[in-house]
C-alpha positions in Angstrom: -7.8 -15.6 131.5 -4.6 -17.3 132.6 -6.2 -17.8 136.0 -9.2 -19.5 134.4 -6.9 -21.8 132.4 -4.9 -22.7 135.6 -8.2 -23.6 137.4 -9.5 -25.7 134.4 -6.2 -27.5 133.7 -6.7 -30.0 136.6 -10.2 -30.6 135.5 -9.2 -31.3 131.9 -6.4 -33.6 133.1 -8.9 -35.5 135.3 -11.4 -35.8 132.4 -8.7 -37.1 130.1 -7.5 -39.7 132.6 -11.1 -40.9 133.4 -11.9 -41.0 129.6 -8.8 -43.0 128.9 -9.7 -45.4 131.6 -13.2 -45.8 130.3 -11.9 -46.3 126.7 -9.5 -48.9 128.0 -12.3 -50.6 129.8 -14.8 -50.4 127.0 -12.4 -51.2 124.1 -10.9 -54.5 124.7 -8.2 -56.1 122.6 -10.8 -57.7 120.4 -11.9 -54.4 118.9 -9.1 -54.5 116.3 -10.1 -58.1 115.5 -13.7 -56.9 114.8 -12.5 -54.2 112.4 -10.1 -56.5 110.6 -12.6 -59.4 110.2 -15.4 -59.9 107.7 -18.8 -59.6 109.3 -22.4 -60.2 108.3 -25.7 -58.9 109.6 -28.4 -61.2 110.9 -31.2 -61.4 108.3 -34.9 -61.4 109.0 -37.5 -62.6 106.5 -38.5 -65.6 104.5 -35.9 -68.3 104.7 -35.8 -70.6 101.7 -34.5 -74.2 102.0 -33.3 -75.3 98.6 -31.6 -78.3 97.1 -29.1 -77.4 94.4 -28.2 -80.0 91.7 -26.7 -80.1 88.2 -28.8 -81.6 85.4 -28.9 -82.1 81.7 -31.6 -80.9 79.4 -33.5 -83.4 77.3 -36.8 -83.5 75.4 -39.8 -85.0 77.2 -41.1 -86.3 73.9 -39.0 -87.6 71.0 -39.1 -89.9 68.0 -36.7 -92.9 68.2 -34.6 -93.9 65.2 -33.9 -97.6 65.5 -32.1 -100.3 63.6 -33.7 -103.5 62.3 -36.0 -105.0 64.9 -36.0 -108.3 63.0 -32.3 -108.8 63.1 -32.7 -111.7 65.6 -34.8 -113.6 63.0 -31.9 -113.7 60.7 -29.4 -114.6 63.5 -27.7 -111.2 63.6 -27.3 -110.3 67.3 -24.9 -107.4 67.2 -22.9 -105.2 64.8 -21.2 -101.9 64.8 -22.3 -98.4 63.7 -20.2 -97.6 60.7 -21.4 -94.1 59.8 -23.5 -91.5 61.6 -24.3 -87.8 61.0 -22.9 -85.4 63.6 -25.1 -84.8 66.7 -27.2 -81.7 66.4 -27.6 -82.1 62.6 -30.9 -80.9 61.3 -32.4 -83.6 59.0 -35.4 -83.9 56.8 -37.8 -86.9 56.6 -36.0 -89.7 54.6 -32.5 -88.4 55.2 -29.9 -91.1 56.1 -28.9 -90.7 59.8 -26.7 -93.8 60.3 -25.5 -97.0 58.7 -24.7 -100.2 60.4 -21.9 -102.5 59.5 -23.1 -105.0 56.9 -20.4 -107.6 57.7 -22.4 -109.9 59.9 -25.4 -110.0 57.7 -23.4 -110.3 54.5 -22.1 -113.7 55.6 -25.6 -114.8 56.5 -26.8 -113.6 53.1 -24.2 -115.8 51.3 -25.1 -118.8 53.3 -28.8 -118.4 52.6 -28.1 -117.9 48.9 -26.2 -121.2 48.7 -28.9 -123.0 50.6 -31.5 -121.6 48.2 -29.6 -122.9 45.2 -29.4 -126.3 46.8 -33.1 -126.2 47.5 -33.9 -125.3 43.9 -31.8 -128.1 42.6 -33.4 -130.6 45.0 -36.8 -129.4 43.9 -36.0 -129.8 40.2 -34.6 -133.3 40.8 -37.7 -134.3 42.8 -39.9 -133.1 39.9 -38.0 -135.2 37.4 -37.9 -138.4 39.6 -41.6 -138.1 40.3 -42.4 -137.6 36.6 -40.4 -140.7 35.7 -41.9 -142.9 38.4 -45.5 -141.8 37.6 -45.0 -142.3 33.9 -43.8 -145.9 34.5 -46.7 -146.5 36.8 -49.2 -145.3 34.2 -47.5 -147.5 31.6 -47.7 -150.6 33.8 -51.4 -149.9 34.4 -52.1 -149.5 30.7 -50.2 -152.8 30.0 -52.3 -154.6 32.6 -55.5 -153.3 31.0 -54.4 -154.7 27.6 -53.4 -158.1 29.2 -56.8 -158.3 30.9 -58.5 -157.7 27.6 -56.5 -160.4 25.9 -57.3 -162.9 28.7 -61.0 -162.0 28.4 -60.9 -162.9 24.6 -59.1 -166.1 25.3 -61.7 -167.0 28.0 -64.5 -166.5 25.5 -62.8 -168.7 22.9 -62.2 -171.5 25.4 -66.0 -171.8 26.0 -66.1 -174.8 23.7 -62.8 -176.3 24.6 -61.9 -179.0 27.0 -62.6 -178.4 30.7 -58.9 -178.1 31.5 -58.3 -175.5 28.7 -61.4 -173.6 29.8 -60.2 -173.7 33.4 -56.8 -172.4 32.4 -58.4 -169.5 30.6 -60.4 -168.6 33.6 -57.3 -168.6 35.8 -55.4 -166.4 33.4 -58.3 -164.0 33.3 -58.5 -163.8 37.1 -54.7 -163.1 37.2 -55.0 -160.3 34.7 -57.9 -158.8 36.6 -55.9 -158.8 39.8 -52.8 -157.4 38.0 -54.8 -154.5 36.6 -56.2 -153.7 40.1 -52.7 -153.8 41.6 -51.2 -151.6 38.9 -54.0 -149.0 39.6 -53.2 -149.1 43.3 -49.5 -148.7 42.5 -50.2 -145.7 40.4 -52.3 -144.1 43.1 -49.6 -144.8 45.7 -46.8 -143.4 43.5 -48.8 -140.3 42.9 -49.2 -139.7 46.6 -45.5 -140.3 47.1 -44.6 -137.8 44.4 -47.0 -135.2 45.9 -45.5 -135.7 49.4 -41.9 -135.5 48.1 -42.7 -132.4 46.1 -44.4 -130.8 49.1 -41.3 -131.4 51.2 -38.8 -130.0 48.7 -41.2 -127.2 47.9 -41.5 -126.3 51.6 -37.7 -126.2 52.0 -37.4 -124.1 48.8 -40.1 -121.7 50.1 -38.3 -121.5 53.4 -35.0 -120.6 51.8 -36.7 -118.0 49.6 -38.5 -116.4 52.6 -35.2 -116.3 54.6 -33.4 -114.7 51.7 -36.2 -112.1 51.5 -36.1 -111.4 55.2 -32.3 -111.0 55.1 -32.6 -108.6 52.2 -35.2 -106.6 54.1 -33.1 -106.6 57.2 -30.1 -105.6 55.2 -32.0 -102.6 53.8 -32.9 -101.6 57.4 -29.2 -101.3 58.2 -29.5 -97.9 56.6 -31.4 -95.9 59.2 -33.4 -92.9 57.9 -35.1 -90.1 59.7 -38.9 -90.7 59.9 -39.6 -87.0 60.2 -37.7 -83.7 60.2 -35.8 -82.6 63.3 -32.5 -82.4 65.1 -30.5 -85.6 65.6 -29.6 -86.3 69.3 -27.4 -89.3 70.2 -28.7 -91.7 72.8 -26.6 -93.0 75.8 -25.5 -96.5 76.3 -25.8 -98.4 79.6 -22.4 -97.0 80.8 -23.5 -93.4 80.2 -21.5 -92.8 77.0 -23.3 -91.6 73.9 -23.6 -93.9 70.9 -21.5 -92.9 67.9 -19.4 -94.3 65.1 -17.9 -97.6 66.3 -20.4 -98.2 69.0 -22.0 -101.7 69.3 -25.6 -102.0 68.2 -27.8 -104.9 69.2 -31.5 -105.8 68.8 -32.0 -105.5 72.6 -31.0 -101.8 72.4 -32.0 -100.9 68.9 -32.3 -97.1 69.3 -29.4 -95.2 67.6 -30.6 -91.6 67.9 -33.7 -89.5 68.6 -35.5 -86.6 67.1 -36.6 -84.6 70.1 -39.6 -82.3 70.5 -37.8 -79.1 71.5 -41.1 -77.5 72.7 -41.2 -79.8 75.7 -38.0 -79.9 77.6 -37.0 -81.3 81.0 -33.9 -81.4 83.2 -32.7 -84.8 84.2 -30.7 -84.7 87.4 -29.6 -86.9 90.3 -29.9 -86.1 94.0 -28.0 -87.8 96.8 -29.8 -90.0 99.3 -29.6 -87.3 102.1 -31.4 -84.6 100.1 -33.9 -86.8 98.3 -36.1 -87.0 101.4 -36.8 -83.2 101.0 -38.1 -83.5 97.5 -41.7 -84.1 96.3 -43.5 -83.9 93.0 -44.9 -80.4 92.3 -42.1 -78.4 94.0 -41.0 -75.2 92.2 -37.5 -75.1 90.7 -35.3 -72.2 89.5 -33.3 -73.4 86.5 -30.3 -71.6 85.0 -28.1 -72.6 82.1 -24.3 -72.9 82.2 -24.3 -71.7 78.6 -26.2 -68.5 79.5 -26.0 -67.5 83.1 -28.3 -64.6 82.6 -31.2 -66.8 81.5 -33.5 -67.9 84.3 -36.2 -70.5 83.7 -38.9 -71.8 86.0 -39.6 -75.5 86.4 -41.5 -78.1 88.4 -40.5 -81.5 89.8 -42.4 -84.1 87.9 -40.7 -87.3 89.1 -38.7 -88.5 92.1 -37.3 -92.0 91.8 -38.2 -94.4 94.6 -35.2 -96.6 94.1 -31.6 -95.3 94.2 -28.9 -96.4 91.8 -25.1 -96.5 91.8 -23.5 -94.1 89.2 -20.1 -94.8 87.8 -17.2 -93.3 89.9 -19.5 -92.5 92.8 -19.6 -94.0 96.2 -23.0 -92.9 97.4 -26.4 -93.9 96.0 -28.3 -91.2 94.0 -31.9 -90.9 93.0 -33.1 -89.7 89.6 -35.2 -86.5 89.5 -37.0 -85.0 86.5 -37.8 -81.3 86.3 -40.2 -80.1 83.6 -39.4 -76.7 82.1 -42.6 -74.7 82.5 -42.3 -72.4 79.5 -41.0 -73.3 76.0 -37.8 -71.6 74.9 -36.5 -72.0 71.3 -32.9 -71.5 72.5 -32.9 -74.6 74.6 -31.0 -77.6 73.3 -30.8 -81.2 74.5 -27.5 -81.9 76.4 -27.2 -78.4 77.9 -26.0 -78.3 81.5 -28.5 -76.8 84.0 -28.1 -75.6 87.6 -31.4 -76.5 89.4 -32.4 -74.9 92.7 -35.3 -76.9 94.1 -37.4 -75.0 96.7 -38.2 -77.5 99.4 -39.5 -75.2 102.1 -40.1 -71.4 102.7 -40.1 -70.4 106.4 -41.5 -66.9 107.0 -40.3 -64.4 109.7 -37.0 -66.3 110.3 -33.6 -65.1 111.5 -30.7 -66.5 109.5 -26.9 -66.2 109.4 -24.3 -67.4 106.9 -22.9 -70.9 107.5 -19.4 -69.4 107.7 -20.3 -67.7 111.0 -21.4 -70.9 112.7 -18.9 -72.5 115.2 -19.7 -75.9 116.7 -18.0 -76.8 120.0 -18.8 -79.7 122.2 -22.2 -80.3 120.5 -23.3 -76.7 120.9 -23.5 -73.9 118.4 -21.9 -70.5 118.7 -21.2 -67.3 116.8 -18.8 -64.5 117.4 -21.1 -61.5 117.7 -20.1 -57.9 117.6 -21.3 -56.2 120.8 -20.5 -52.5 120.5 -16.7 -52.2 120.3 -16.0 -55.7 121.4 -16.8 -59.3 120.5 -18.6 -62.0 122.5 -19.0 -65.7 121.8 -22.7 -66.1 121.7 -24.4 -69.4 122.1 -27.3 -70.0 119.6 -30.0 -72.5 118.8 -30.1 -73.4 115.1 -32.9 -74.7 112.8 -33.0 -75.7 109.2 -30.2 -74.9 106.8 -29.7 -74.5 103.1 -26.5 -74.4 101.1 -25.3 -71.0 102.4 -27.4 -70.0 105.5 -28.9 -71.5 108.6 -31.9 -70.4 110.8 -31.2 -69.1 114.3 -34.1 -69.9 116.6 -32.6 -68.3 119.8 -29.6 -66.3 120.7 -29.6 -63.5 118.1 -31.8 -60.6 117.2 -32.5 -58.8 113.9 -29.6 -56.7 112.6 -27.0 -58.2 115.0 -23.6 -58.4 113.4 -21.7 -61.7 113.5 -18.2 -62.5 112.3 -17.6 -64.8 109.4 -14.4 -66.3 110.8 -13.0 -67.1 114.2 -10.9 -64.2 115.6 -7.2 -64.9 115.6 -6.9 -64.2 119.3 -9.9 -65.6 121.3 -8.4 -64.9 124.8 -10.5 -62.5 126.8 -13.6 -63.0 124.7 -16.8 -63.2 126.8 -19.0 -66.2 126.1 -22.8 -65.7 126.5 -25.2 -68.6 127.0 -28.9 -68.5 125.9 -30.0 -70.7 128.8 -30.3 -69.8 132.4 -27.8 -71.0 135.0 -24.1 -71.6 134.4 -23.2 -71.1 130.8 -21.7 -73.8 128.7 -18.1 -73.0 127.8 -16.1 -74.4 125.0 -12.5 -75.7 125.8 -10.0 -73.0 125.8 -12.4 -70.2 126.5 -11.8 -67.5 129.1 -14.2 -68.7 131.9 -13.5 -65.8 134.1 -15.3 -63.5 131.5 -18.3 -65.8 130.8 -21.7 -64.3 131.6 -25.4 -65.3 131.1 -28.0 -63.0 129.6 -31.6 -63.6 128.8 -32.8 -64.2 125.3 -33.5 -60.9 123.5 -37.1 -60.0 123.2 -38.5 -59.1 119.8 -37.7 -55.6 118.7 -40.4 -52.9 119.4 -41.0 -49.6 117.9 -40.5 -46.5 120.1 -43.2 -43.9 120.0 -42.6 -41.8 117.0 -39.7 -43.8 115.8 -39.5 -45.2 112.2 -37.2 -48.1 113.0 -37.5 -50.8 115.6 -35.6 -50.2 118.8 -34.2 -53.2 120.6 -34.8 -53.5 124.3 -32.0 -52.5 126.6 -29.6 -55.4 127.5 -28.2 -55.7 131.0 -24.4 -56.2 130.5 -22.6 -57.8 133.4 -18.9 -57.5 133.4 -16.9 -60.1 135.4 -14.0 -59.1 137.4 -10.8 -58.8 135.4 -8.4 -61.5 136.2 
């Protein structure tokens, strides 16, 4: 037995030495880096390109509650909102929602009231003056009739008088006839003058009365009531802030609040000018709520703005996008924040890796790939990307493992190129260990095997420096 042990001892020692050399050769210094770094497996399947945005829920249809539209007709061009029910209040038809400050219209009302009193006094004075003038004109006409009758009698009596007396009577009769005609014309003229004067003061009086009526109607409209039952939602001003107590109201922007139809909701969001090119009407959207992360809703893009706009406190242009919520949900409320994931493309049978694993050097793309017990710097060709992953067109195979961060010590790492010829090497790489291998062929199933078996790779080891 001892003799056998003595004979086997040299063999065992030789095996250990050879094994140690092989392990030293096959287990480079990067093995510890592989084990200590986070890794990810190359995925194979449908790759989804998505644009993620944050939006705000609002109703697609709503009833607007507005202030007096005729405020301009009474020269009221702006005022303040003095009172307003809290946003989200449920009101019934006829309930008071808001009240506008009556200060600007109160001064107009006082001015019109004074002008109306003056118009009424002027109308009364015109009536009295016209009555006196017409009475005097009628009296002059009646006096002229009596004078004519007297002259007519005198003319008849002078029939048998001397020619001179008869002629004088004829002249007096002619004067009386002409005086009566003139008095009648004066009466007709004064009547028309009185009618014109009364029409003028009457029109001014009516105008003041109508203006007072309009102001009273507009003043009544300063109290804004709900036209139907619903939930009160404030509207936003031009600067993005919501209207409330103290906000300025004007006839050019008369809406104070809305009563939304909660059965038809949409998410209003904005997309930057880089991503808007990917969007189109009809694309599917996955919608989630910040208020309830477990609730998932489906939506559809219904509108993509053609013209960008500059939002406050933002340097880049953004485009408005509207996303209709497909199914009604009674828990949805206007103003809720949504996270919208818009599916812009779905690429089948694609290889993908996390964006964290991608390294760009000198205009080329690389990953640090786990190759057995060691790490290689593998050149890859990339395709489309989403927020978290990117497609790999060449350079990797299904189920390859890549590192999510650059190893702390990259010396001695072999760099593998996907193209024939001399491999491209990033600055600082160990060129003495760079090799070139062909692009891996698609995985094939071995006879009787349940999982694909990758074709054997020819590994070429450069001479150690």
